[in-house]
Gaussian input, Z-matrix of N, CA and C with variables (Angstrom, degrees):
# hf/3-21g

backbone

0 1
 N
 C     1     B1
 C     2     B2     1     A1
 N     3     B3     2     A2     1     D1
 C     4     B4     3     A3     2     D2
 C     5     B5     4     A4     3     D3
 N     6     B6     5     A5     4     D4
 C     7     B7     6     A6     5     D5
 C     8     B8     7     A7     6     D6
 N     9     B9     8     A8     7     D7
 C    10    B10     9     A9     8     D8
 C    11    B11    10    A10     9     D9
 N    12    B12    11    A11    10    D10
 C    13    B13    12    A12    11    D11
 C    14    B14    13    A13    12    D12
 N    15    B15    14    A14    13    D13
 C    16    B16    15    A15    14    D14
 C    17    B17    16    A16    15    D15
 N    18    B18    17    A17    16    D16
 C    19    B19    18    A18    17    D17
 C    20    B20    19    A19    18    D18
 N    21    B21    20    A20    19    D19
 C    22    B22    21    A21    20    D20
 C    23    B23    22    A22    21    D21
 N    24    B24    23    A23    22    D22
 C    25    B25    24    A24    23    D23
 C    26    B26    25    A25    24    D24
 N    27    B27    26    A26    25    D25
 C    28    B28    27    A27    26    D26
 C    29    B29    28    A28    27    D27
 N    30    B30    29    A29    28    D28
 C    31    B31    30    A30    29    D29
 C    32    B32    31    A31    30    D30
 N    33    B33    32    A32    31    D31
 C    34    B34    33    A33    32    D32
 C    35    B35    34    A34    33    D33
 N    36    B36    35    A35    34    D34
 C    37    B37    36    A36    35    D35
 C    38    B38    37    A37    36    D36
 N    39    B39    38    A38    37    D37
 C    40    B40    39    A39    38    D38
 C    41    B41    40    A40    39    D39
 N    42    B42    41    A41    40    D40
 C    43    B43    42    A42    41    D41
 C    44    B44    43    A43    42    D42
 N    45    B45    44    A44    43    D43
 C    46    B46    45    A45    44    D44
 C    47    B47    46    A46    45    D45
 N    48    B48    47    A47    46    D46
 C    49    B49    48    A48    47    D47
 C    50    B50    49    A49    48    D48
 N    51    B51    50    A50    49    D49
 C    52    B52    51    A51    50    D50
 C    53    B53    52    A52    51    D51
 N    54    B54    53    A53    52    D52
 C    55    B55    54    A54    53    D53
 C    56    B56    55    A55    54    D54
 N    57    B57    56    A56    55    D55
 C    58    B58    57    A57    56    D56
 C    59    B59    58    A58    57    D57
 N    60    B60    59    A59    58    D58
 C    61    B61    60    A60    59    D59
 C    62    B62    61    A61    60    D60
 N    63    B63    62    A62    61    D61
 C    64    B64    63    A63    62    D62
 C    65    B65    64    A64    63    D63
 N    66    B66    65    A65    64    D64
 C    67    B67    66    A66    65    D65
 C    68    B68    67    A67    66    D66
 N    69    B69    68    A68    67    D67
 C    70    B70    69    A69    68    D68
 C    71    B71    70    A70    69    D69
 N    72    B72    71    A71    70    D70
 C    73    B73    72    A72    71    D71
 C    74    B74    73    A73    72    D72
 N    75    B75    74    A74    73    D73
 C    76    B76    75    A75    74    D74
 C    77    B77    76    A76    75    D75
 N    78    B78    77    A77    76    D76
 C    79    B79    78    A78    77    D77
 C    80    B80    79    A79    78    D78
 N    81    B81    80    A80    79    D79
 C    82    B82    81    A81    80    D80
 C    83    B83    82    A82    81    D81
 N    84    B84    83    A83    82    D82
 C    85    B85    84    A84    83    D83
 C    86    B86    85    A85    84    D84
 N    87    B87    86    A86    85    D85
 C    88    B88    87    A87    86    D86
 C    89    B89    88    A88    87    D87
 N    90    B90    89    A89    88    D88
 C    91    B91    90    A90    89    D89
 C    92    B92    91    A91    90    D90
 N    93    B93    92    A92    91    D91
 C    94    B94    93    A93    92    D92
 C    95    B95    94    A94    93    D93
 N    96    B96    95    A95    94    D94
 C    97    B97    96    A96    95    D95
 C    98    B98    97    A97    96    D96
 N    99    B99    98    A98    97    D97
 C   100   B100    99    A99    98    D98
 C   101   B101   100   A100    99    D99
 N   102   B102   101   A101   100   D100
 C   103   B103   102   A102   101   D101
 C   104   B104   103   A103   102   D102
 N   105   B105   104   A104   103   D103
 C   106   B106   105   A105   104   D104
 C   107   B107   106   A106   105   D105
 N   108   B108   107   A107   106   D106
 C   109   B109   108   A108   107   D107
 C   110   B110   109   A109   108   D108
 N   111   B111   110   A110   109   D109
 C   112   B112   111   A111   110   D110
 C   113   B113   112   A112   111   D111
 N   114   B114   113   A113   112   D112
 C   115   B115   114   A114   113   D113
 C   116   B116   115   A115   114   D114
 N   117   B117   116   A116   115   D115
 C   118   B118   117   A117   116   D116
 C   119   B119   118   A118   117   D117
 N   120   B120   119   A119   118   D118
 C   121   B121   120   A120   119   D119
 C   122   B122   121   A121   120   D120
 N   123   B123   122   A122   121   D121
 C   124   B124   123   A123   122   D122
 C   125   B125   124   A124   123   D123
 N   126   B126   125   A125   124   D124
 C   127   B127   126   A126   125   D125
 C   128   B128   127   A127   126   D126
 N   129   B129   128   A128   127   D127
 C   130   B130   129   A129   128   D128
 C   131   B131   130   A130   129   D129
 N   132   B132   131   A131   130   D130
 C   133   B133   132   A132   131   D131
 C   134   B134   133   A133   132   D132
 N   135   B135   134   A134   133   D133
 C   136   B136   135   A135   134   D134
 C   137   B137   136   A136   135   D135
 N   138   B138   137   A137   136   D136
 C   139   B139   138   A138   137   D137
 C   140   B140   139   A139   138   D138
 N   141   B141   140   A140   139   D139
 C   142   B142   141   A141   140   D140
 C   143   B143   142   A142   141   D141
 N   144   B144   143   A143   142   D142
 C   145   B145   144   A144   143   D143
 C   146   B146   145   A145   144   D144
 N   147   B147   146   A146   145   D145
 C   148   B148   147   A147   146   D146
 C   149   B149   148   A148   147   D147
 N   150   B150   149   A149   148   D148
 C   151   B151   150   A150   149   D149
 C   152   B152   151   A151   150   D150
 N   153   B153   152   A152   151   D151
 C   154   B154   153   A153   152   D152
 C   155   B155   154   A154   153   D153
 N   156   B156   155   A155   154   D154
 C   157   B157   156   A156   155   D155
 C   158   B158   157   A157   156   D156
 N   159   B159   158   A158   157   D157
 C   160   B160   159   A159   158   D158
 C   161   B161   160   A160   159   D159
 N   162   B162   161   A161   160   D160
 C   163   B163   162   A162   161   D161
 C   164   B164   163   A163   162   D162
 N   165   B165   164   A164   163   D163
 C   166   B166   165   A165   164   D164
 C   167   B167   166   A166   165   D165
 N   168   B168   167   A167   166   D166
 C   169   B169   168   A168   167   D167
 C   170   B170   169   A169   168   D168
 N   171   B171   170   A170   169   D169
 C   172   B172   171   A171   170   D170
 C   173   B173   172   A172   171   D171
 N   174   B174   173   A173   172   D172
 C   175   B175   174   A174   173   D173
 C   176   B176   175   A175   174   D174
 N   177   B177   176   A176   175   D175
 C   178   B178   177   A177   176   D176
 C   179   B179   178   A178   177   D177
 N   180   B180   179   A179   178   D178
 C   181   B181   180   A180   179   D179
 C   182   B182   181   A181   180   D180
 N   183   B183   182   A182   181   D181
 C   184   B184   183   A183   182   D182
 C   185   B185   184   A184   183   D183
 N   186   B186   185   A185   184   D184
 C   187   B187   186   A186   185   D185
 C   188   B188   187   A187   186   D186
 N   189   B189   188   A188   187   D187
 C   190   B190   189   A189   188   D188
 C   191   B191   190   A190   189   D189
 N   192   B192   191   A191   190   D190
 C   193   B193   192   A192   191   D191
 C   194   B194   193   A193   192   D192
 N   195   B195   194   A194   193   D193
 C   196   B196   195   A195   194   D194
 C   197   B197   196   A196   195   D195
 N   198   B198   197   A197   196   D196
 C   199   B199   198   A198   197   D197
 C   200   B200   199   A199   198   D198
 N   201   B201   200   A200   199   D199
 C   202   B202   201   A201   200   D200
 C   203   B203   202   A202   201   D201

   B1=1.4541
   B2=1.5140
   B3=1.3088
   B4=1.4585
   B5=1.5182
   B6=1.3053
   B7=1.4651
   B8=1.5227
   B9=1.3310
   B10=1.4583
   B11=1.5210
   B12=1.3142
   B13=1.4620
   B14=1.5195
   B15=1.3054
   B16=1.4566
   B17=1.5210
   B18=1.3274
   B19=1.4571
   B20=1.5324
   B21=1.3044
   B22=1.4645
   B23=1.5234
   B24=1.3292
   B25=1.4607
   B26=1.5299
   B27=1.3129
   B28=1.4680
   B29=1.5193
   B30=1.3140
   B31=1.4684
   B32=1.5287
   B33=1.3243
   B34=1.4701
   B35=1.5229
   B36=1.3252
   B37=1.4594
   B38=1.5211
   B39=1.3324
   B40=1.4576
   B41=1.5275
   B42=1.3122
   B43=1.4638
   B44=1.5259
   B45=1.3257
   B46=1.4675
   B47=1.5259
   B48=1.3210
   B49=1.4621
   B50=1.5262
   B51=1.3210
   B52=1.4621
   B53=1.5310
   B54=1.3172
   B55=1.4741
   B56=1.5265
   B57=1.3301
   B58=1.4663
   B59=1.5238
   B60=1.3176
   B61=1.4662
   B62=1.5222
   B63=1.3156
   B64=1.4605
   B65=1.5131
   B66=1.2981
   B67=1.4727
   B68=1.5256
   B69=1.3275
   B70=1.4630
   B71=1.5215
   B72=1.3246
   B73=1.4690
   B74=1.5295
   B75=1.3172
   B76=1.4668
   B77=1.5244
   B78=1.3184
   B79=1.4614
   B80=1.5269
   B81=1.3371
   B82=1.4646
   B83=1.5250
   B84=1.3104
   B85=1.4712
   B86=1.5282
   B87=1.3402
   B88=1.4704
   B89=1.5301
   B90=1.3438
   B91=1.4624
   B92=1.5272
   B93=1.3238
   B94=1.4610
   B95=1.5244
   B96=1.3154
   B97=1.4671
   B98=1.5255
   B99=1.3179
   B100=1.4608
   B101=1.5302
   B102=1.3287
   B103=1.4683
   B104=1.5126
   B105=1.3188
   B106=1.4571
   B107=1.5228
   B108=1.3032
   B109=1.4537
   B110=1.5314
   B111=1.3209
   B112=1.4649
   B113=1.5290
   B114=1.3322
   B115=1.4624
   B116=1.5284
   B117=1.3193
   B118=1.4630
   B119=1.5311
   B120=1.3283
   B121=1.4673
   B122=1.5200
   B123=1.3358
   B124=1.4582
   B125=1.5271
   B126=1.3269
   B127=1.4701
   B128=1.5220
   B129=1.3165
   B130=1.4599
   B131=1.5254
   B132=1.3302
   B133=1.4579
   B134=1.5351
   B135=1.3225
   B136=1.4617
   B137=1.5207
   B138=1.3135
   B139=1.4662
   B140=1.5154
   B141=1.3118
   B142=1.4723
   B143=1.5304
   B144=1.3271
   B145=1.4684
   B146=1.5159
   B147=1.3172
   B148=1.4597
   B149=1.5212
   B150=1.2969
   B151=1.4703
   B152=1.5202
   B153=1.3320
   B154=1.4689
   B155=1.5206
   B156=1.3020
   B157=1.4587
   B158=1.5268
   B159=1.3106
   B160=1.4629
   B161=1.5209
   B162=1.3127
   B163=1.4485
   B164=1.5248
   B165=1.3134
   B166=1.4615
   B167=1.5236
   B168=1.3082
   B169=1.4593
   B170=1.5169
   B171=1.3199
   B172=1.4582
   B173=1.5261
   B174=1.3328
   B175=1.4634
   B176=1.5309
   B177=1.3167
   B178=1.4666
   B179=1.5175
   B180=1.3250
   B181=1.4668
   B182=1.5302
   B183=1.3094
   B184=1.4619
   B185=1.5202
   B186=1.3275
   B187=1.4706
   B188=1.5260
   B189=1.3225
   B190=1.4853
   B191=1.5250
   B192=1.3360
   B193=1.4524
   B194=1.5202
   B195=1.3322
   B196=1.4628
   B197=1.5261
   B198=1.3220
   B199=1.4796
   B200=1.5290
   B201=1.3128
   B202=1.4722
   B203=1.5070
   A1=108.57
   A2=116.16
   A3=122.10
   A4=108.54
   A5=115.84
   A6=120.41
   A7=107.71
   A8=116.91
   A9=120.37
   A10=109.51
   A11=115.20
   A12=121.07
   A13=107.57
   A14=116.06
   A15=121.93
   A16=108.77
   A17=115.54
   A18=117.90
   A19=108.36
   A20=116.01
   A21=121.51
   A22=112.47
   A23=117.37
   A24=120.71
   A25=111.01
   A26=117.01
   A27=121.05
   A28=110.42
   A29=117.07
   A30=121.40
   A31=110.57
   A32=116.23
   A33=119.79
   A34=111.84
   A35=117.06
   A36=120.83
   A37=110.91
   A38=116.21
   A39=121.23
   A40=110.97
   A41=117.14
   A42=120.79
   A43=111.28
   A44=117.04
   A45=120.96
   A46=111.17
   A47=116.36
   A48=120.48
   A49=110.69
   A50=116.49
   A51=120.68
   A52=110.71
   A53=117.00
   A54=120.56
   A55=111.54
   A56=115.87
   A57=119.70
   A58=112.81
   A59=117.01
   A60=120.16
   A61=113.68
   A62=116.85
   A63=119.52
   A64=113.32
   A65=117.07
   A66=121.87
   A67=108.51
   A68=115.95
   A69=119.55
   A70=110.50
   A71=114.90
   A72=119.78
   A73=109.84
   A74=115.86
   A75=120.87
   A76=110.80
   A77=116.87
   A78=120.38
   A79=109.82
   A80=116.74
   A81=119.74
   A82=112.27
   A83=118.16
   A84=120.66
   A85=109.78
   A86=116.10
   A87=120.75
   A88=110.47
   A89=116.59
   A90=120.70
   A91=111.23
   A92=116.94
   A93=121.07
   A94=110.84
   A95=116.89
   A96=120.51
   A97=110.22
   A98=117.37
   A99=120.30
   A100=111.92
   A101=117.07
   A102=120.38
   A103=112.00
   A104=116.83
   A105=119.83
   A106=114.23
   A107=118.31
   A108=121.12
   A109=111.96
   A110=117.48
   A111=120.39
   A112=110.80
   A113=116.98
   A114=120.16
   A115=111.10
   A116=116.84
   A117=120.60
   A118=111.19
   A119=116.93
   A120=120.74
   A121=110.47
   A122=117.70
   A123=121.77
   A124=111.20
   A125=116.80
   A126=120.81
   A127=109.97
   A128=117.11
   A129=121.21
   A130=110.75
   A131=117.22
   A132=120.82
   A133=111.57
   A134=117.35
   A135=120.84
   A136=110.71
   A137=117.03
   A138=120.95
   A139=110.79
   A140=116.03
   A141=121.14
   A142=109.87
   A143=116.76
   A144=121.26
   A145=111.45
   A146=117.65
   A147=121.23
   A148=112.45
   A149=117.75
   A150=121.25
   A151=111.96
   A152=116.93
   A153=120.43
   A154=109.71
   A155=115.18
   A156=120.11
   A157=107.63
   A158=116.12
   A159=120.91
   A160=109.39
   A161=115.41
   A162=120.30
   A163=108.77
   A164=115.96
   A165=120.55
   A166=108.66
   A167=114.97
   A168=121.49
   A169=109.15
   A170=115.44
   A171=119.38
   A172=108.62
   A173=115.56
   A174=119.81
   A175=110.05
   A176=116.54
   A177=120.67
   A178=112.11
   A179=116.66
   A180=120.23
   A181=111.37
   A182=116.43
   A183=120.27
   A184=110.34
   A185=116.88
   A186=120.79
   A187=110.77
   A188=116.68
   A189=119.32
   A190=110.64
   A191=116.67
   A192=120.35
   A193=112.28
   A194=116.51
   A195=121.33
   A196=113.01
   A197=116.94
   A198=122.78
   A199=111.39
   A200=116.49
   A201=120.43
   A202=110.63
   D1=138.46
   D2=-178.42
   D3=-142.37
   D4=135.12
   D5=175.74
   D6=-121.68
   D7=133.18
   D8=178.11
   D9=-130.69
   D10=151.43
   D11=176.24
   D12=-104.59
   D13=132.96
   D14=178.91
   D15=-119.52
   D16=148.76
   D17=174.19
   D18=-66.80
   D19=162.23
   D20=-174.27
   D21=-58.07
   D22=-42.71
   D23=-178.56
   D24=-62.67
   D25=-46.01
   D26=179.70
   D27=-64.84
   D28=-42.39
   D29=177.90
   D30=-59.33
   D31=-45.51
   D32=179.65
   D33=-63.66
   D34=-42.20
   D35=178.64
   D36=-62.04
   D37=-43.18
   D38=180.00
   D39=-64.46
   D40=-43.87
   D41=178.59
   D42=-62.88
   D43=-41.86
   D44=179.19
   D45=-63.93
   D46=-44.65
   D47=178.26
   D48=-60.69
   D49=-45.02
   D50=-179.97
   D51=-60.99
   D52=-44.16
   D53=179.38
   D54=-63.85
   D55=-44.68
   D56=-176.77
   D57=-67.14
   D58=-29.52
   D59=-174.72
   D60=-103.19
   D61=-11.39
   D62=-178.04
   D63=76.78
   D64=13.12
   D65=176.88
   D66=-100.81
   D67=169.71
   D68=178.95
   D69=-93.16
   D70=160.05
   D71=174.30
   D72=-61.92
   D73=-36.03
   D74=178.80
   D75=-61.52
   D76=-40.40
   D77=178.79
   D78=-56.94
   D79=-48.55
   D80=-177.37
   D81=-69.95
   D82=-35.36
   D83=176.28
   D84=-63.46
   D85=-44.03
   D86=178.97
   D87=-61.56
   D88=-45.42
   D89=-179.91
   D90=-60.35
   D91=-43.55
   D92=-179.45
   D93=-62.82
   D94=-43.01
   D95=179.97
   D96=-65.09
   D97=-47.10
   D98=-178.66
   D99=-62.18
   D100=-39.33
   D101=-179.48
   D102=-64.72
   D103=-37.05
   D104=-173.69
   D105=-97.25
   D106=-14.12
   D107=-177.96
   D108=-61.09
   D109=-44.74
   D110=179.92
   D111=-62.67
   D112=-41.36
   D113=177.54
   D114=-61.73
   D115=-43.22
   D116=179.47
   D117=-63.94
   D118=-39.69
   D119=177.05
   D120=-63.95
   D121=-42.65
   D122=178.62
   D123=-62.27
   D124=-42.61
   D125=178.70
   D126=-61.85
   D127=-44.02
   D128=178.72
   D129=-59.53
   D130=-48.30
   D131=-178.50
   D132=-65.28
   D133=-40.77
   D134=179.54
   D135=-65.09
   D136=-43.34
   D137=178.97
   D138=-62.84
   D139=-42.81
   D140=178.54
   D141=-61.27
   D142=-43.14
   D143=-179.35
   D144=-66.37
   D145=-39.26
   D146=-178.80
   D147=-67.54
   D148=-20.58
   D149=178.82
   D150=-77.16
   D151=-19.86
   D152=179.58
   D153=-79.43
   D154=142.44
   D155=175.83
   D156=-81.91
   D157=127.12
   D158=-178.28
   D159=-117.96
   D160=148.24
   D161=176.41
   D162=-72.52
   D163=138.57
   D164=176.64
   D165=-109.39
   D166=154.16
   D167=-178.04
   D168=-124.98
   D169=142.88
   D170=175.54
   D171=-78.76
   D172=165.00
   D173=177.71
   D174=-59.53
   D175=-39.48
   D176=179.30
   D177=-62.34
   D178=-42.29
   D179=178.39
   D180=-63.40
   D181=-41.18
   D182=178.95
   D183=-64.27
   D184=-44.66
   D185=179.27
   D186=-61.22
   D187=-43.79
   D188=179.36
   D189=-64.16
   D190=-43.65
   D191=-178.89
   D192=-63.07
   D193=-35.68
   D194=-178.65
   D195=-95.10
   D196=6.28
   D197=-178.03
   D198=52.55
   D199=48.86
   D200=178.48
   D201=-98.08

């Protein structure tokens, strides 16, 4: 169970969309969360990874390692 507060304009838009399409407000809230959840998880993981110090390699080192 989840309860969210929306500003009046967003609430009105959501209600209008639900009425026009015959779907529920809950349906659209669920769809919005599912669509953006993966993006939010990716952002979290990328940010976490960028905070780690990683070893860098020069072009010469890469060429030697790959026998190029």
